[in-house]
C-alpha positions in Angstrom: 4.7 26.7 -12.1 7.1 25.6 -9.4 10.5 27.2 -9.2 13.1 24.9 -10.8 16.0 24.1 -8.5 19.4 23.6 -9.9 20.7 21.9 -6.8 19.7 18.4 -8.1 19.3 17.3 -11.6 18.7 13.8 -12.9 20.2 12.5 -16.2 19.2 9.5 -18.3 21.4 6.5 -17.8 20.5 4.0 -20.5 22.3 1.0 -18.9 20.4 1.0 -15.6 18.2 -1.9 -16.6 21.2 -3.9 -17.7 22.7 -3.5 -14.2 19.5 -4.6 -12.5 19.8 -8.0 -10.8 23.3 -8.4 -12.2 26.2 -10.1 -10.5 29.2 -7.8 -9.9 32.4 -9.8 -10.5 35.0 -7.2 -10.0 35.7 -3.5 -9.7 39.1 -2.0 -10.7 40.9 1.1 -11.9 42.7 1.1 -15.3 44.8 3.7 -17.1 43.5 4.4 -20.6 45.7 3.4 -23.5 46.5 7.1 -24.2 47.5 7.7 -20.6 49.7 4.6 -20.7 51.5 5.7 -23.8 52.0 9.1 -22.4 53.5 7.6 -19.3 55.8 5.5 -21.4 56.9 8.6 -23.4 57.7 10.5 -20.2 59.7 7.5 -19.0 61.9 7.3 -22.1 64.5 9.8 -21.0 68.2 9.2 -20.8 70.2 10.0 -17.6 71.0 13.5 -18.8 67.4 14.3 -19.1 67.3 14.3 -22.9 64.1 13.1 -24.4 64.5 10.0 -26.6 62.8 10.3 -30.0 59.4 8.6 -29.9 56.5 8.3 -32.3 54.1 10.9 -31.0 51.6 10.2 -33.8 50.6 7.0 -32.1 49.8 8.8 -28.9 47.8 11.4 -30.8 45.9 8.7 -32.7 45.0 7.0 -29.5 43.8 10.2 -28.0 41.6 11.0 -31.0 40.2 7.4 -30.9 39.4 7.8 -27.3 37.7 11.1 -27.9 35.5 9.6 -30.6 34.4 6.8 -28.3 33.5 9.4 -25.6 31.3 11.2 -28.1 29.4 8.0 -28.9 28.9 7.4 -25.2 27.2 9.9 -22.8 29.7 12.6 -22.1 29.7 14.8 -19.0 32.2 17.4 -17.8 35.6 15.7 -17.3 36.7 15.8 -13.6 39.8 17.6 -12.4 42.8 15.9 -10.9 44.0 12.4 -11.5 41.9 10.5 -14.1 41.6 6.9 -14.9 39.0 4.3 -16.1 36.8 2.7 -13.4 35.8 -0.7 -14.8 33.0 -3.0 -13.6 32.9 -6.6 -14.8 29.5 -8.1 -14.3 27.0 -10.7 -15.4 23.7 -9.3 -16.6 20.5 -11.3 -16.3 18.5 -11.8 -19.4 15.1 -13.4 -19.3 14.4 -16.1 -21.8 10.9 -17.2 -20.8 7.9 -15.6 -19.1 8.1 -15.4 -15.3 5.8 -17.3 -13.0 4.4 -15.9 -9.8 4.1 -18.0 -6.6 3.2 -17.4 -3.0 5.3 -18.9 -0.2 3.7 -18.5 3.2 2.0 -15.2 2.7 4.6 -13.5 0.5 4.7 -13.3 -3.3 7.7 -14.4 -5.3 8.6 -14.5 -8.9 10.3 -17.4 -10.6 12.5 -16.1 -13.5 14.3 -18.1 -16.1 17.1 -16.8 -18.2 20.8 -16.5 -18.7 23.7 -14.5 -17.3 25.8 -12.7 -19.9 29.2 -11.2 -19.2 29.5 -7.5 -19.7 31.9 -4.7 -18.8 30.9 -1.1 -17.8 33.7 1.3 -18.3 33.7 4.8 -16.9 36.3 7.0 -18.6 38.1 10.0 -17.2 36.8 8.9 -13.9 37.4 9.6 -10.2 36.0 8.1 -7.1 33.6 10.3 -5.2 32.6 8.1 -2.3 33.0 4.4 -1.3 31.6 2.7 1.7 31.4 -0.8 3.2 33.2 -3.5 1.3 33.8 -0.9 -1.5 36.0 1.3 0.7 39.0 -0.7 -0.3 38.9 -2.5 -3.7 41.2 -5.1 -2.4 38.7 -5.9 0.3 35.9 -6.2 -2.2 38.0 -8.6 -4.3 38.0 -10.9 -1.3 34.3 -10.5 -0.5 32.5 -13.8 -0.6 30.6 -14.5 -3.8 27.3 -14.7 -2.0 27.6 -11.3 -0.5 24.6 -9.1 -1.3 26.9 -6.2 -2.3 27.7 -8.2 -5.4 24.1 -8.2 -6.6 23.6 -4.9 -8.4 20.3 -3.1 -8.5 20.9 -0.3 -10.9 22.6 3.1 -11.3 21.7 6.8 -11.1 23.3 9.7 -12.9 22.7 13.0 -11.2 24.2 16.4 -10.5 24.5 18.7 -7.5 26.4 21.9 -7.0 28.5 20.2 -4.3 29.5 17.1 -6.2 28.9 18.1 -9.8 27.9 15.2 -12.2 28.2 11.8 -10.5 27.1 8.2 -10.8 25.8 6.0 -7.9 25.9 2.2 -8.3 23.4 0.5 -6.0 23.3 -3.0 -4.8 21.1 -5.3 -2.7 23.0 -5.1 0.6 20.7 -4.1 3.5 23.7 -2.2 4.9 25.0 1.0 3.5 27.5 -0.3 1.0 27.7 1.6 -2.3 30.0 3.7 -4.4 29.8 6.8 -6.4 32.1 8.4 -8.9 32.6 11.2 -11.4 33.3 10.4 -15.0 33.8 12.1 -18.3 31.8 9.3 -20.1 30.9 5.7 -20.0 30.3 2.7 -22.3 29.2 -0.9 -22.2 31.7 -3.5 -23.5 31.0 -7.1 -24.2 33.2 -9.8 -22.7 34.0 -13.2 -23.8 32.1 -16.1 -22.2 29.2 -18.3 -23.0 25.7 -17.4 -21.5 25.1 -19.2 -18.2 21.5 -20.6 -17.8 19.7 -19.9 -14.5 16.3 -20.1 -12.9 15.5 -18.7 -9.5 13.0 -17.1 -7.2 13.1 -13.5 -6.3 10.9 -10.8 -4.8 12.4 -7.7 -6.4 11.7 -5.9 -9.7 13.2 -3.2 -11.8 11.7 0.2 -10.8 11.1 2.6 -13.7 14.0 5.1 -13.7 13.6 8.5 -12.2 12.6 10.9 -15.0 15.5 13.1 -16.3 15.4 16.8 -15.5 15.8 19.2 -12.6 13.9 18.4 -9.4 11.4 21.1 -8.5 11.6 23.2 -5.4 8.5 24.4 -3.5 9.7 26.1 -0.3 6.3 27.7 0.6 4.5 24.3 0.2 7.2 22.6 2.3 7.0 25.1 5.1 3.3 24.6 5.4 2.8 20.9 4.6 6.4 19.4 4.7 5.8 17.5 1.5 4.5 17.6 -2.1 0.8 17.3 -2.8 -0.4 14.2 -4.7 -3.7 14.4 -6.5 -6.3 11.9 -5.4 -9.8 11.1 -6.7 -12.7 10.3 -4.4 -15.7 9.6 -6.4 -15.8 12.0 -9.3 -13.9 14.8 -7.5 -10.2 15.4 -7.6 -8.5 16.7 -4.4 -5.1 18.4 -4.8 -4.1 19.0 -1.2 -5.3 16.0 0.8 -2.3 13.6 0.3 1.3 14.7 0.8 4.5 12.8 0.4 7.8 14.0 1.9 10.7 13.4 4.2 11.6 14.3 7.8 14.5 16.3 6.4 11.9 18.8 5.0 10.3 19.4 8.4 10.8 22.2 10.9 9.8 22.9 14.5 6.2 23.5 13.6 3.8 20.7 12.9 2.7 20.6 9.2 -0.9 21.8 8.5 -2.4 18.4 8.0 -4.8 16.3 10.0 -2.7 13.1 10.1 1.0 12.2 9.8 2.4 8.8 9.0 6.0 8.6 10.0 7.8 5.6 8.4 11.4 6.3 9.5 13.0 5.8 12.9 13.5 9.5 13.6 10.9 11.2 15.7 9.2 14.3 14.2 11.0 17.5 15.2 7.9 19.2 16.5 7.1 16.4 19.0 7.3 17.1 22.8 9.1 14.3 24.6 8.7 12.2 21.4 5.0 11.7 22.1 3.1 11.1 18.9 0.1 13.4 18.3 -3.4 11.8 18.5 -4.4 10.9 15.0 -0.8 10.4 13.8 1.0 7.1 13.3 4.6 6.1 13.9 5.4 2.9 12.0 9.1 2.5 11.3 9.8 0.5 8.2 13.1 -0.7 6.6 14.3 -0.7 3.1 15.3 -3.2 0.4 15.3 -6.8 1.8 14.5 -5.4 5.3 11.6 -3.4 4.0 7.9 -3.8 4.1 6.1 -7.1 3.3 2.9 -7.1 1.3 0.7 -7.3 4.3 2.6 -4.4 5.9 2.2 -2.3 2.8 -1.5 -2.9 2.6 -2.0 -2.1 6.3 -0.2 1.3 5.9 -2.0 2.1 2.7 -5.4 1.3 4.2 -4.6 3.5 7.2 -4.0 6.4 4.8 -7.1 5.7 2.7 -9.4 5.5 5.8 -8.4 9.0 6.8 -8.6 10.4 3.3 -12.1 9.1 2.9 -13.0 10.7 6.3 -12.1 14.1 4.9 -8.6 14.4 6.4 -5.4 15.6 5.0 -2.5 13.1 5.4 1.3 13.5 5.2 3.2 10.3 4.5 6.9 10.7 5.1 10.1 8.7 5.6 13.5 10.2 6.0 14.2 11.7 2.5 10.8 11.3 0.9 12.1 9.0 -1.8 11.4 5.3 -1.1 9.2 4.2 1.7 6.8 7.2 1.7 6.3 7.1 -2.1 5.7 3.3 -1.9 2.9 3.8 0.6 1.4 6.6 -1.4 1.5 4.5 -4.6 -0.2 1.6 -2.7 -2.9 4.0 -1.5 -3.6 5.1 -5.0 -3.7 1.5 -6.2 -6.3 0.5 -3.6 -8.2 3.8 -3.7 -8.5 4.3 -7.4 -7.7 1.0 -9.0 -4.5 2.3 -10.7 -1.7 0.1 -12.0 1.6 0.3 -10.2 3.0 2.3 -13.1 0.1 4.7 -13.1 0.4 5.2 -9.4 4.1 5.9 -9.6 3.5 8.3 -12.5 0.9 10.2 -10.4 3.2 10.6 -7.4 6.0 11.7 -9.7 3.8 14.4 -11.2 4.3 16.3 -7.9 7.6 14.8 -6.6 9.6 13.5 -9.6 12.6 12.2 -7.5 10.7 9.5 -5.8 12.0 6.0 -6.4 10.6 2.9 -4.6 13.4 0.4 -4.1 13.2 -2.9 -6.2 11.7 -4.9 -3.3 9.0 -2.3 -2.7 8.3 -1.9 -6.4 7.8 -5.7 -6.7 5.2 -5.4 -3.9 3.4 -2.6 -5.7 3.3 -4.7 -8.9 1.8 -7.6 -7.0 -0.6 -5.4 -5.0 -2.0 -4.0 -8.3 -2.2 -7.6 -9.7 -4.2 -8.7 -6.7 -6.6 -5.7 -7.3 -7.1 -7.0 -10.8 -8.0 -10.4 -9.5 -4.7 -12.1 -10.3 -3.6 -14.6 -7.7 -0.2 -16.2 -7.5 0.1 -20.0 -7.4 1.1 -21.8 -4.2 4.7 -22.9 -4.6 4.8 -26.7 -5.3 6.5 -27.8 -2.1 6.9 -31.5 -1.4 5.3 -33.1 1.7 7.8 -32.6 4.5 8.8 -35.9 6.1 11.7 -34.5 8.1 13.2 -31.2 9.1 14.3 -29.0 6.3 17.9 -29.3 5.3 20.2 -26.4 6.2 20.3 -23.9 3.4 23.6 -22.4 2.3 24.3 -20.0 -0.6 25.0 -22.8 -3.1 21.7 -24.5 -2.4 19.6 -21.5 -3.2 17.5 -21.0 -6.2 20.3 -20.1 -8.5 22.6 -21.5 -11.1 24.4 -23.9 -8.8 27.2 -26.1 -10.0 26.5 -25.2 -13.7 27.9 -21.7 -13.1 31.1 -23.0 -11.5 31.7 -25.1 -14.5 30.8 -22.4 -17.0 32.7 -19.4 -15.5 36.4 -19.2 -16.1 37.5 -16.3 -14.0 40.8 -14.6 -14.5 43.3 -14.5 -11.7 42.5 -12.1 -9.0 38.7 -12.0 -9.7 35.8 -14.1 -8.4 36.3 -17.8 -9.0 33.9 -20.1 -10.7 33.2 -21.7 -7.3 32.3 -18.4 -5.8 30.1 -17.5 -8.7 28.3 -20.8 -8.2 27.8 -20.1 -4.6 26.6 -16.6 -5.4 24.1 -18.1 -7.8 22.2 -19.4 -4.8 22.3 -16.0 -3.1 21.0 -14.2 -6.1 17.8 -16.1 -6.0 17.5 -17.1 -2.4 15.4 -15.1 0.0 17.2 -14.6 3.3 14.3 -15.2 5.7 14.5 -17.0 8.9 12.9 -20.5 8.8 11.1 -20.0 12.0 9.6 -16.8 10.6 8.0 -18.5 7.6 7.6 -22.3 7.9 6.2 -22.6 4.4 9.3 -20.9 3.0 11.5 -23.2 5.1 9.8 -26.2 3.5 10.3 -24.8 0.0 14.0 -24.0 0.4 15.5 -27.5 0.1 13.8 -27.9 -3.3 15.0 -24.6 -4.7 18.4 -26.1 -5.5 16.6 -28.2 -8.2 15.2 -25.2 -10.1 17.9 -25.2 -12.7 17.8 -29.0 -13.3 
């Protein structure tokens, strides 16, 4: 059995799916009712410093009530220092009809139909751990345009490390590094007032099954030799346990891993290279992540490169930077094509050896479609009209979103995103940001996307 590392531990976070493909309206800090009453009590002093008589029973009752709520929520160790509530107001997407799959150009898309419902996620006894990009200053985020990709949430992770303790990371769809993490004593979902907002749009992302809860294993001897975790593969009736490896460049040292072929998917050169010259038999194929990640044809090409060498009897290491997203995606694709597994089965197989892997939502969508293709399922061509003129310019409001209906339905309080911004964002939530010259078929389809919610 592998040695269990206490450096990283994953916890269940039951609201991750609710945050997926949600629209983040606002982020703010709030003092809890008990803290507010305590502050008021401290303020009720006369000029001589004598404490004015107050009703402490109300304060104690509020503290007990807050404690009971924390027990019903998931509770972690309360952080030290100043504590407050960190509050996220968001609109969660809820499907109301089966989705439909289309192909635009050469790329698969999913048309979803549903409603946005207003929710609030409250982290109690919280502290910020890190904030970057538009989240570095909450006032800056409040002024961020409604169509900004940082407002489209993709989920959350609850983890623990010795350096940071228990913490939460909230992820979004921005291709830039814009996220925030925090510590909290607990959390809960609260409903907000507001009618459901109907929507229909096209997307190419899907909810990745959450990382399994538990400590992540540590295999230092295996990493020193192969720079990755071994994924079991089946060729014919035989199982091979040390032919396919998944890892990250951060696991590599100055000596080349003991494999026949290395597929490097990150921009960093391998540390054992001389003058950054790739070894014969290896492959350097830098890939991005999220919206800038692989397309379906890219993924198939990388997976077939791996399969060809596995079938020839070689041992292959597939790695990206951290061994979490891109490398696991290619390994899952190789298992789908090689063994006919579903995307879920392929991910479960890779997680047997490396539980922390997590293809991002864009890559997971590709794995789902790749497995569907292997089963003989083919998406429909998107019903684009015959183009008689150049496609109209596409802005956020004309995307495949809620459009003007959202602007009329959302009544945002002062200081938060306005209904008009939400309407504009509706387009961005469902519109794929691809250059028209890169995909003419997509460009032809874009003008019609505005009519999806009609």
